C-alpha positions in Angstrom: -28.2 -12.0 -23.7 -26.2 -9.5 -21.7 -22.4 -9.9 -21.3 -21.7 -8.8 -17.7 -18.9 -8.2 -15.2 -19.2 -9.8 -11.8 -19.1 -6.3 -10.2 -22.6 -5.5 -11.7 -24.8 -8.4 -10.8 -27.8 -7.0 -9.0 -29.5 -5.5 -12.1 -29.4 -8.9 -13.9 -31.1 -11.2 -11.4 -33.3 -13.9 -12.9 -32.0 -13.0 -16.4 -29.9 -14.9 -18.9 -26.3 -13.6 -18.8 -23.0 -14.2 -20.4 -19.7 -14.1 -18.4 -16.3 -14.1 -20.0 -13.8 -15.5 -17.5 -11.4 -18.2 -16.3 -12.0 -21.5 -14.5 -10.6 -20.8 -11.0 -11.5 -24.3 -9.8 -14.2 -26.9 -9.7 -15.8 -29.7 -7.6 -18.7 -32.1 -7.8 -19.8 -35.6 -8.8 -21.3 -37.4 -11.8 -24.6 -35.5 -11.5 -23.6 -32.0 -10.7 -20.4 -29.8 -11.1 -19.7 -26.5 -9.4 -17.5 -24.4 -11.5 -15.7 -21.4 -9.9 -15.4 -18.8 -12.6 -13.3 -15.7 -12.2 -14.1 -12.4 -13.8 -13.1 -8.8 -12.9 -11.2 -10.0 -9.8 -14.2 -11.8 -8.4 -15.3 -15.5 -8.4 -18.8 -16.7 -9.0 -20.2 -20.3 -8.8 -21.6 -21.7 -11.9 -23.8 -24.7 -11.3 -23.8 -27.4 -14.1 -26.5 -30.0 -13.6 -26.3 -33.0 -15.9 -30.1 -33.5 -16.0 -30.6 -29.9 -17.2 -27.7 -29.4 -19.7 -27.4 -32.9 -21.1 -24.6 -35.5 -21.2 -22.4 -33.9 -23.7 -22.1 -30.4 -22.2 -21.9 -31.9 -18.7 -19.0 -34.2 -19.7 -17.2 -31.2 -21.3 -17.7 -29.1 -18.1 -16.4 -31.9 -15.9 -13.2 -32.3 -18.0 -12.3 -28.5 -17.9 -8.8 -27.9 -16.4 -7.8 -25.1 -14.0 -7.4 -21.6 -15.6 -9.1 -22.5 -18.9 -10.6 -19.4 -20.3 -14.3 -19.8 -21.0 -17.5 -18.0 -22.0 -20.3 -19.1 -19.8 -24.0 -18.6 -20.6 -26.8 -19.2 -18.0 -29.3 -17.8 -15.7 -28.2 -15.5 -12.8 -30.0 -16.3 -9.5 -29.6 -15.2 -5.9 -27.7 -17.5 -3.6 -27.4 -17.1 0.2 -24.3 -19.4 0.2 -22.3 -17.3 -2.2 -20.0 -14.5 -1.0 -21.3 -12.5 -3.9 -24.9 -13.3 -3.1 -25.5 -14.9 -6.6 -24.7 -17.9 -8.8 -25.2 -18.9 -12.4 -27.2 -21.9 -13.5 -25.3 -23.1 -16.6 -27.0 -23.5 -19.9 -23.9 -23.6 -22.2 -20.3 -22.6 -22.5 -17.4 -22.3 -25.0 -13.7 -22.6 -24.4 -11.7 -19.6 -25.4 -8.2 -20.8 -24.5 -7.0 -24.1 -23.1 -4.9 -24.4 -19.9 -2.7 -27.5 -19.5 -0.6 -28.4 -16.5 -1.2 -25.0 -14.7 1.7 -24.9 -12.2 -0.1 -23.3 -9.2 -2.4 -26.1 -8.1 -4.5 -26.0 -5.0 -1.8 -27.8 -3.0 0.8 -25.9 -0.8 3.7 -24.2 -2.5 6.9 -22.6 -1.2 7.3 -18.8 -1.1 10.1 -18.8 -3.7 8.1 -20.9 -6.1 5.1 -18.6 -5.8 7.3 -15.5 -6.3 8.9 -17.2 -9.4 5.3 -17.6 -10.7 4.0 -14.2 -9.4 2.5 -13.5 -12.8 0.2 -16.4 -12.3 0.0 -16.2 -8.5 -2.0 -12.9 -8.9 -4.9 -15.1 -9.9 -5.2 -16.8 -6.5 -8.0 -16.1 -4.2 -5.9 -14.5 -1.5 -4.0 -12.2 -4.0 -7.3 -11.2 -5.6 -8.5 -10.0 -2.2 -5.2 -8.2 -1.3 -5.2 -6.3 -4.6 -8.8 -5.5 -4.2 -8.1 -3.8 -0.9 -5.1 -2.0 -2.5 -7.4 -0.7 -5.2 -9.9 0.6 -2.7 -7.2 2.2 -0.5 -5.7 3.9 -3.6 -9.1 5.4 -4.4 -9.7 6.5 -0.8 -6.3 8.3 -0.7 -7.1 10.3 -3.8 -10.7 10.9 -2.6 -9.4 12.3 0.7 -7.0 14.8 -0.8 -9.4 15.8 -3.5 -12.1 16.6 -0.9 -9.5 18.5 1.2 -8.6 20.7 -1.8 -5.1 19.3 -2.4 -3.7 19.4 -5.9 -2.1 16.2 -7.3 1.4 17.1 -8.3 3.2 14.4 -10.2 6.9 14.5 -9.2 9.8 13.1 -11.2 11.2 9.6 -10.8 14.6 10.6 -12.2 16.3 13.3 -10.1 19.6 14.9 -9.5 18.7 15.9 -5.9 18.9 13.5 -2.9 16.0 13.6 -0.5 17.3 11.0 2.1 20.5 9.2 2.7 22.9 9.1 -0.3 23.8 5.5 0.5 20.3 4.3 -0.3 20.1 5.5 -3.9 19.8 3.7 -7.2 22.1 5.6 -9.6 22.3 5.7 -13.4 24.2 7.8 -15.9 22.0 10.5 -17.5 23.3 11.5 -20.9 25.7 14.4 -20.5 24.3 15.5 -17.2 26.2 13.1 -15.0 24.5 10.9 -12.4 20.8 10.7 -11.9 19.0 8.8 -9.1 15.7 7.0 -8.8 13.6 9.1 -6.5 13.5 8.2 -2.8 10.8 10.8 -2.3 8.8 13.4 -4.2 8.9 15.7 -1.2 11.4 18.3 -2.4 9.3 18.9 -5.5 6.1 19.1 -3.5 7.7 21.9 -1.4 8.1 23.8 -4.7 4.4 23.1 -5.4 3.0 24.7 -2.2 4.2 28.1 -3.2 1.8 27.9 -6.2 -1.0 25.8 -4.7 -0.7 25.8 -0.9 -1.7 22.2 -0.6 -0.3 19.4 -2.8 0.3 15.7 -2.8 1.9 13.0 -4.9 1.3 9.3 -5.2 3.6 7.0 -6.9 6.6 4.6 -6.8 9.7 5.4 -4.8 13.0 3.5 -4.6 15.5 2.7 -1.8 18.7 0.8 -2.4 18.7 -0.3 1.2 20.2 -3.7 1.8 17.4 -4.9 4.0 15.7 -8.3 3.9 13.1 -7.6 6.7 9.4 -8.3 6.2 8.8 -4.5 6.2 11.1 -3.6 3.3 10.9 -3.4 -0.5 13.4 -1.7 -2.9 10.5 -0.3 -4.9 7.3 0.7 -3.1 4.5 3.2 -3.4 4.3 6.3 -1.2 1.7 9.0 -0.8 3.2 12.3 0.2 1.5 15.6 1.1 2.9 19.0 1.7 1.1 22.0 3.2 2.0 25.7 3.4 1.5 27.6 6.7 1.3 24.4 8.7 3.4 23.5 11.8 4.4 20.2 13.2 1.4 19.8 15.5 -1.1 20.6 12.8 0.7 18.1 10.6 0.1 15.4 13.1 -3.6 16.3 13.3 -3.8 16.0 9.5 -2.0 12.6 9.5 -4.3 11.2 12.1 -7.4 12.3 10.3 -6.0 11.0 7.0 -5.1 7.6 8.3 -8.3 7.2 10.3 -10.6 8.1 7.4 -8.9 6.2 4.5 -8.5 3.2 6.8 -12.1 3.1 8.0 -13.5 3.8 4.5 -11.4 1.1 2.9 -12.5 -1.5 5.5 -16.2 -0.6 5.0 -15.9 -1.0 1.2 -13.7 -4.2 1.3 -15.9 -6.6 3.3 -15.8 -9.5 0.8 -12.0 -9.2 0.4 -11.3 -9.0 4.1 -13.6 -11.9 4.8 -11.5 -13.9 2.3 -8.4 -12.9 4.2 -10.1 -13.9 7.5 -9.3 -10.5 8.8 -10.9 -9.5 12.1 -12.1 -6.0 11.1 -13.4 -5.2 14.6 -9.8 -5.2 15.9 -8.6 -3.0 13.0 -11.4 -0.5 13.5 -10.8 -0.4 17.2 -7.3 0.9 16.7 -8.3 3.3 13.9 -11.2 4.8 15.7 -9.5 5.6 19.1 -7.2 8.6 19.5 -3.6 8.0 18.5 -1.0 8.2 21.3 1.7 10.9 21.1 5.0 10.6 22.9 8.3 12.5 22.7 11.3 10.5 21.5 13.1 11.1 24.8 10.1 9.8 26.7 10.0 6.7 24.4 13.7 6.0 25.3 13.0 6.4 29.0 10.0 4.1 28.7 11.9 1.5 26.8 14.9 1.6 29.2 12.6 1.2 32.2 11.1 -1.9 30.7 14.4 -3.7 30.2 15.3 -2.6 26.6 19.0 -1.8 26.0 18.8 1.6 24.3 20.3 5.0 24.5 19.4 8.6 23.5 20.5 9.1 19.9 19.7 5.6 18.7 16.9 4.9 16.3 14.0 2.8 17.6 13.9 -0.6 16.0 11.0 -2.9 15.1 11.0 -4.8 18.4 10.9 -1.5 20.4 8.2 0.0 18.1 6.1 -3.1 18.7 6.4 -2.8 22.5 5.3 0.9 22.3 2.2 0.1 20.3 1.3 -2.6 22.8 2.0 -0.4 25.7 -0.3 2.4 24.3 -2.7 -0.2 22.8 -2.8 1.3 19.4 -1.2 3.8 17.0 1.7 5.9 18.4 3.3 9.1 17.1 6.9 9.3 18.3 7.8 13.0 18.1 11.0 15.0 17.8 13.9 12.6 17.0 17.6 13.6 17.3 18.7 15.7 14.4 21.7 13.3 13.9 19.4 10.5 12.7 17.0 12.5 10.6 17.1 14.2 7.2 18.7 17.6 6.5 15.4 19.4 5.6 13.7 19.0 9.1 13.3 22.1 11.2 15.3 22.4 14.5 13.3 22.1 17.7 13.8 25.3 19.6 12.8 23.6 22.9 15.6 21.1 22.5 18.1 22.0 19.8 19.5 18.5 19.6 16.2 17.4 18.0 14.0 18.3 15.0 10.3 18.9 14.7 9.2 15.6 13.3 7.2 12.4 14.0 6.9 8.8 12.9 3.5 7.1 13.1 3.8 3.5 14.3 1.0 1.1 13.5 0.1 -1.8 15.9 0.4 -5.6 15.3 4.1 -5.4 14.4 3.5 -3.4 11.2 5.8 -0.6 12.4 6.3 2.9 10.9 3.7 3.7 8.3 4.3 7.5 8.1 7.3 9.8 8.5 6.7 13.5 8.6 8.1 16.8 9.8 8.0 20.6 9.8 10.5 21.7 7.1 13.4 24.2 7.6 12.4 27.4 5.9 15.5 29.4 6.7 18.0 29.8 3.8 21.2 30.1 5.8 20.3 27.2 8.1 19.6 24.9 5.1 23.0 25.9 3.6 24.7 24.9 6.8 22.8 21.6 7.0 23.6 20.7 3.4 27.3 21.3 4.1 27.2 19.3 7.2 25.7 16.3 5.3 28.3 16.7 2.5 25.7 17.3 -0.1 26.4 19.4 -3.2 25.0 22.9 -2.8 24.7 23.4 -6.6 22.3 20.4 -7.0 20.0 22.0 -4.4 20.1 25.6 -5.7 16.6 25.3 -7.0 15.4 24.0 -3.6 17.3 26.8 -1.8 15.5 29.3 -4.1 12.3 28.4 -2.3 13.7 30.0 0.8 14.7 33.2 -1.0 11.4 34.1 -2.6 8.6 34.2 -0.1 9.6 31.4 2.3 6.8 30.3 4.7 6.5 27.7 7.5 5.3 24.4 6.1 5.1 20.7 6.9 4.6 17.4 5.1 4.6 13.6 5.5 4.8 10.4 3.5 2.6 7.2 3.9 4.0 3.8 2.9 1.3 2.2 0.9 2.3 -1.4 1.3 2.8 -1.2 5.0 -0.7 0.3 5.5 -2.2 -2.5 3.2 -0.4 -5.0 5.4 -2.0 -3.5 8.4 -5.5 -3.4 7.0 -5.3 -7.0 5.6 -3.3 -8.5 8.4 -0.5 -9.6 6.1 2.8 -10.3 7.8 5.1 -9.4 4.8 4.8 -6.4 2.5 5.9 -8.4 -0.5 2.4 -9.7 -0.8 0.9 -6.2 -0.8 2.3 -5.1 -4.2 1.6 -6.8 -7.6 5.3 -7.4 -8.5 7.6 -7.0 -5.5 11.1 -5.9 -5.9 13.5 -7.3 -3.2 17.3 -7.4 -2.9 17.4 -10.9 -4.5 14.4 -10.5 -6.9 14.0 -8.6 -10.1 11.7 -11.1 -12.0 9.0 -11.5 -13.1 
């Protein structure tokens, strides 16, 4: 008898199989029981008929409690009613581990209760689907950059250099070296990588000590960042659009069962991904918002409500280009056509998801970077290695960062990013 995973069913049709899993749930009557057995993140129906398996085995099956771990033996057959397309006709089973009084029952539970039991909530049908999509998206991101010839450059989590605002850093004492910070970005290190490999990317956790409780924010989240030598801001936008379109479409095409579980209308998602992304200058965005009754001025950031309006106005994804220098990071290149602004763009996703990418052309001039660091009050010594990149063969270059959880929220139609990561870290939550 073959011990199988539920991700490899087709080759075992009409054969006796063994599945090692957990009882996700059950229903039935005194003649037949339908056991929902979970294995490898999927759920299959196991049909237990009293007439076929006998009184003793049937009674044991009927008494099984939720999340009991079991080894099921039976015949795998096709089933048009199953999402997987198959079910198992039970012959026998054994209990591996009992489960008594499992706390997450099929009834409704509050958000705080579910997050307190996140280690168990991961087993729920909705969470299985979300993390299935996350797994697929992670693969598509790596596949995209591999096929484009980008090198994966693993950047440090502990750093002495600040990539964004100093007020949003988690700090810790680092032996005799003074203060170290949990990385907000791998970008500065990626910039070093392009001088060796031209095209590089990193993909891992980043940290923001931002005191925000919105549905878009986490204190620890995953970001994919790419950096490219000899690439200007316009080329950077073209790369971002191609990247988002391809990883999004491929993830959707390969996540049909998961998105069906989440009741996501993929036609709508694909419509936005397939059409050209709108591009608008920051100053034009401010004018458009003002003319539509929003109270806003040049020099202010564009908040969630205004971003949502812009995506509805343009019916899809929107690049907002060339923000004021005063509200952007020190490393962004000055816009010669309007020296008050920098060559950058934020990509805004529709349906209230908001910014999913921030990117820019980087300042490659040594003296200008020195003046910007001084203006920001950042320690020159900590950035000497970064400044060296402008001394030894500096070139124009650009990069961007994609927030993983926000993009998952868009693909899945999930309102809060805390459901898009296995163990969310929020201002008020560090456990489990």
